[in-house]
C-alpha positions as CSV (number, residue, x, y, z in Angstrom):
1,M,-15.1,163.8,96.2
2,Y,-14.6,167.5,95.3
3,T,-15.9,167.2,91.9
4,D,-18.8,169.3,90.1
5,I,-21.8,167.9,88.3
6,T,-20.5,169.3,85.1
7,G,-17.8,166.5,85.3
8,Y,-15.1,169.1,84.9
9,M,-11.9,168.9,86.7
10,P,-11.7,171.3,89.8
11,E,-9.9,174.5,88.9
12,W,-7.4,173.9,92.1
13,L,-6.6,170.7,90.6
14,N,-5.9,172.2,87.1
15,D,-3.8,175.0,88.8
16,L,-1.8,172.3,90.6
17,L,-1.4,170.0,87.5
18,R,-0.2,173.1,85.5
19,F,2.2,174.3,88.2
20,V,4.0,170.9,88.7
21,G,4.1,170.4,85.0
22,G,5.3,174.0,84.4
23,V,8.1,173.1,87.0
24,L,9.3,170.1,84.9
25,V,9.0,171.7,81.6
26,T,10.9,174.8,82.9
27,A,13.8,173.0,84.2
28,A,14.1,170.6,81.2
29,G,13.9,173.9,79.0
30,A,16.7,175.4,80.9
31,V,19.0,172.4,80.8
32,V,18.7,172.0,76.9
33,T,19.1,175.8,76.7
34,V,22.0,176.0,78.5
35,G,23.5,172.6,77.0
36,T,22.9,173.7,73.4
37,A,23.4,177.5,73.7
38,P,26.6,177.5,71.5
39,L,24.3,176.4,68.6
40,L,22.7,179.8,68.8
41,L,25.6,181.1,66.6
42,I,25.5,178.1,64.0
43,P,23.1,178.7,60.9
44,G,20.3,176.1,61.0
45,L,21.3,174.8,64.2
46,S,20.1,177.6,66.2
47,S,16.6,176.1,66.1
48,V,17.6,173.6,69.0
49,P,18.3,176.4,71.6
50,L,15.5,178.9,70.3
51,F,13.0,176.2,70.7
52,S,14.0,174.8,74.2
53,F,14.4,178.7,75.4
54,N,10.7,179.2,74.4
55,M,9.6,176.1,76.0
56,T,11.3,177.4,79.2
57,F,9.0,180.4,79.0
58,Y,6.0,178.1,78.2
59,G,7.0,176.1,81.6
60,A,7.3,179.4,83.5
61,M,3.8,180.5,82.3
62,L,2.3,177.3,83.7
63,V,4.1,178.1,86.9
64,A,2.7,181.5,87.0
65,S,-0.8,180.7,86.0
66,P,-2.2,179.8,89.4
67,F,-1.0,183.1,90.6
68,S,-1.9,185.6,88.0
69,S,-5.3,185.8,86.2
70,S,-3.8,187.7,83.5
71,V,-1.7,185.0,82.5
72,K,-4.2,182.5,83.0
73,S,-6.5,184.5,80.6
74,D,-4.1,185.1,78.0
75,M,-3.2,181.2,77.9
76,G,-7.0,180.3,77.8
77,L,-7.0,182.4,74.6
78,I,-4.5,179.9,73.0
79,K,-6.1,177.0,74.8
80,W,-2.9,176.6,76.6
81,N,-1.2,175.5,73.2
82,P,2.3,176.9,72.8
83,F,2.1,175.9,69.2
84,N,-0.9,178.0,68.6
85,N,-1.2,179.4,65.1
86,D,-4.1,181.8,65.7
87,A,-2.3,185.0,65.0
88,G,-5.7,186.8,65.9
89,A,-5.7,185.1,69.4
90,V,-1.9,186.3,69.9
91,A,-3.0,189.9,68.9
92,S,-5.8,189.7,71.4
93,S,-3.6,189.0,74.3
94,N,-2.9,191.6,77.1
95,D,0.3,190.4,78.4
96,I,1.6,187.2,76.9
97,S,1.1,184.3,74.3
98,F,2.5,181.9,72.4
99,Y,2.6,181.8,68.5
100,K,4.1,178.6,66.6
101,G,6.2,177.4,69.5
102,V,7.4,181.2,70.2
103,F,6.7,183.2,73.5
104,V,5.3,186.8,72.9
105,F,5.1,189.4,75.5
106,R,3.3,192.6,75.0
107,Y,4.9,196.1,76.0
108,G,4.0,199.7,76.0
109,K,0.6,201.3,76.8
110,S,-0.8,201.5,73.0
111,G,0.8,201.4,69.5
112,G,2.0,198.7,67.4
113,G,5.2,197.5,66.0
114,G,7.4,194.6,67.4
115,I,10.6,193.3,67.8
116,S,12.0,189.7,67.6
117,F,15.2,188.2,69.1
118,G,14.8,184.6,70.4
119,I,11.2,185.8,71.6
120,I,8.6,188.1,70.2
121,G,7.6,191.5,71.7
122,L,4.6,193.3,70.4
123,G,3.4,196.8,71.2
124,R,-0.2,196.6,72.6
125,G,-1.7,198.0,69.3
126,A,0.1,195.3,67.3
127,S,-2.0,193.8,64.5
128,V,-2.2,190.1,63.1
129,N,0.1,191.1,60.4
130,T,2.6,192.1,63.1
131,V,2.3,189.1,64.7
132,R,3.1,187.1,61.3
133,H,5.8,189.5,60.4
134,E,7.8,189.1,63.8
135,Y,7.4,185.2,63.3
136,G,9.2,185.9,60.0
137,H,12.0,187.3,61.8
138,H,12.2,184.5,64.2
139,K,12.3,182.1,61.2
140,Q,15.3,184.2,59.7
141,Q,16.9,183.9,63.2
142,R,16.5,179.8,63.0
143,L,18.0,179.9,59.4
144,M,20.8,182.5,59.8
145,G,21.7,181.7,63.5
146,L,22.3,184.8,65.7
147,A,25.9,185.5,64.6
148,L,24.6,186.2,61.0
149,F,21.0,187.5,61.9
150,T,22.2,190.0,64.4
151,P,24.5,192.1,61.9
152,I,22.8,191.4,58.8
153,V,19.0,191.7,59.8
154,G,18.5,192.6,63.6
155,I,20.6,195.8,63.9
156,P,19.8,197.2,60.4
157,S,16.1,196.6,61.0
158,L,16.1,198.4,64.4
159,I,17.8,201.4,62.9
160,S,15.5,201.5,59.8
161,A,12.5,201.4,62.2
162,A,13.9,204.2,64.3
163,T,14.8,206.4,61.3
164,S,12.6,205.5,58.3
165,S,9.1,206.2,57.3
166,Y,7.0,203.0,57.9
167,N,6.7,202.3,54.0
168,E,10.6,202.8,53.5
169,H,11.1,200.4,56.5
170,A,8.7,197.9,55.3
171,N,10.1,197.9,51.7
172,R,13.7,196.9,53.1
173,W,14.7,193.4,51.8
174,Y,14.9,191.9,55.1
175,E,11.5,193.3,56.1
176,R,10.0,192.0,52.8
177,W,11.5,188.6,53.5
178,A,10.2,188.6,57.1
179,T,6.7,189.6,56.0
180,D,7.0,186.7,53.1
181,W,8.3,183.9,55.6
182,G,5.6,185.0,58.4
183,N,2.8,184.8,56.1
184,N,3.8,181.7,54.4
185,G,4.6,178.2,55.7
186,W,7.8,177.8,54.4
187,F,11.2,177.0,56.4
188,W,10.0,175.2,59.5
189,L,6.7,176.4,59.3
């Protein structure tokens, strides 16, 4: 019957179900993202396309998991839950993860830091605090819409990170706001 004595589902069947489910989630997420893309510019309403965009990535990771031990391992850290709220598990990932419904990818060979614009990018050395802070920026995007977030927070934040000391950058109003929102359950969790 192709089962084992422990009662667990065979791994090949898990892989097949993840692949098929991932195709469905990816397709649905892409359709909703394209259909709601204009809402990205509208304060408050940008949550819909941002959510569907991130769920498209979740579907893609399900599809990729049977073919990538790295993706399978990282998804296992968060127990395959895209709404994972364990920032420590995200910080422990090697290549990809999800935090509170947001796709997280890792970049670079070392060092910390991060970036958030629709999804979250984390340097390989990023801490739990960086995960939460970047999620705070994601919340700002949902509230402000990308039309306001980009010139008011996004671009100034990039410039500040590149030209200021860590303490100067961290104390800018938009960075303190992101840290506060990332550490607290305010505004859409």
